[in-house]
C-alpha positions in Angstrom: 107.6 155.0 128.2 109.4 154.5 124.9 109.7 151.0 123.3 113.4 150.5 124.3 112.7 151.6 127.8 109.8 149.2 128.1 111.8 146.3 126.8 114.6 147.2 129.2 112.2 147.4 132.1 110.7 144.0 131.3 114.0 142.3 130.8 115.3 143.8 134.1 112.2 142.7 136.0 112.4 139.1 134.7 116.1 138.9 135.4 115.4 139.8 139.0 112.6 137.2 139.5 113.0 133.8 140.9 112.6 130.7 138.6 109.0 129.7 138.5 107.6 133.2 139.2 104.3 133.7 137.3 103.5 137.1 135.8 100.0 137.8 134.7 99.3 139.6 131.5 98.3 142.7 133.5 101.6 142.5 135.6 103.5 142.7 132.4 101.3 145.5 131.2 102.1 147.4 134.4 105.8 146.9 133.9 105.8 148.0 130.3 103.0 150.5 130.8 100.9 149.1 127.9 97.6 147.4 127.8 97.4 143.6 127.2 96.2 143.1 123.6 97.8 146.3 122.2 100.1 145.8 119.3 102.8 147.6 121.2 102.4 145.3 124.2 103.0 142.2 122.0 105.9 143.8 120.1 107.6 144.7 123.4 107.0 141.3 124.9 108.4 139.5 121.9 111.5 141.7 121.8 112.1 141.2 125.5 111.7 137.4 125.1 114.4 137.4 122.5 116.7 139.5 124.6 116.0 137.3 127.7 117.0 134.1 125.8 120.3 135.8 124.8 121.0 136.5 128.5 120.2 133.0 129.7 116.7 133.8 130.9 113.4 132.6 129.5 109.7 133.2 130.0 107.1 130.7 128.7 103.5 131.3 128.0 101.0 130.0 130.5 97.8 130.0 128.3 95.2 132.3 129.7 97.3 133.4 132.7 100.5 135.1 131.6 104.1 134.1 131.5 106.3 132.1 133.8 110.1 132.4 134.4 111.4 129.1 133.1 113.0 126.7 135.5 116.5 125.7 134.5 115.4 122.0 134.2 112.8 123.0 131.6 115.1 124.7 129.1 116.0 121.4 127.2 112.3 120.5 126.8 111.5 124.0 125.6 114.3 123.7 123.0 113.0 120.4 121.8 109.5 121.9 121.6 110.7 124.7 119.4 112.6 122.2 117.2 109.4 120.2 116.7 107.5 123.3 115.8 110.1 124.1 113.2 109.8 120.6 111.8 106.0 121.0 111.5 106.5 124.3 109.6 108.9 122.5 107.2 106.3 119.9 106.6 103.6 122.6 105.9 106.0 124.4 103.6 106.5 121.1 101.7 102.7 120.7 101.3 102.6 124.1 99.7 105.4 123.1 97.4 103.7 119.8 96.5 100.5 121.5 95.5 102.1 124.4 93.6 100.9 124.8 90.0 104.4 123.9 88.6 103.0 123.4 85.1 101.8 127.0 85.0 105.2 128.5 86.2 107.7 130.3 84.0 110.8 128.3 83.2 112.8 130.4 85.7 110.2 130.0 88.4 110.0 126.2 87.8 113.7 125.9 88.0 113.7 127.8 91.3 110.9 125.8 92.6 112.6 122.5 91.8 115.9 123.7 93.6 114.0 124.9 96.6 111.8 121.8 96.8 114.9 119.5 96.7 116.6 121.4 99.5 113.4 121.4 101.6 113.1 117.6 101.2 116.7 117.2 102.3 116.0 119.5 105.3 112.9 117.6 106.1 114.8 114.3 106.2 117.5 115.8 108.4 114.9 117.1 110.8 113.2 113.8 110.9 116.5 112.1 111.8 117.3 114.7 114.4 113.9 114.3 116.0 114.4 110.5 116.3 117.9 111.0 117.8 116.7 113.6 120.2 113.9 111.2 121.3 116.5 108.5 121.9 118.7 110.8 123.9 115.8 111.7 126.0 115.1 108.1 126.9 118.8 107.3 127.6 118.8 104.6 124.9 121.1 106.4 122.5 124.0 104.1 121.5 126.6 106.9 122.1 125.4 107.2 125.7 126.3 103.6 126.4 129.9 104.3 125.3 130.5 106.7 128.2 
């Protein structure tokens, strides 16, 4: 089975499943005709996951078991989880920037570093604010919710 055919097969299979259905790693391997652990298996799985999200379907990893077709009520939580992971990656990127050997950089590289560092700090602050607001929305204590 070619890569595109395997992706199509997995997407179709998931779209036909009920919410909450669990697929083991071997079930997925059977659908895409690849062995779990192969590079092709992971490539096909990730491509299918991207396509599924674009069609309003999502599968989430169940550590050590396989994947589960996401329940509609779980989409918001999964979106928030992804946002928090992104914020952690921004923090990690800033740690790299903080410890960069700026004094040893060429003038052009130093100027670029300073521009990127400033923008990353702005982004970090925006993400921190968004995280607090999302938390407040989730607890129904957001000031805009009371206005409704």
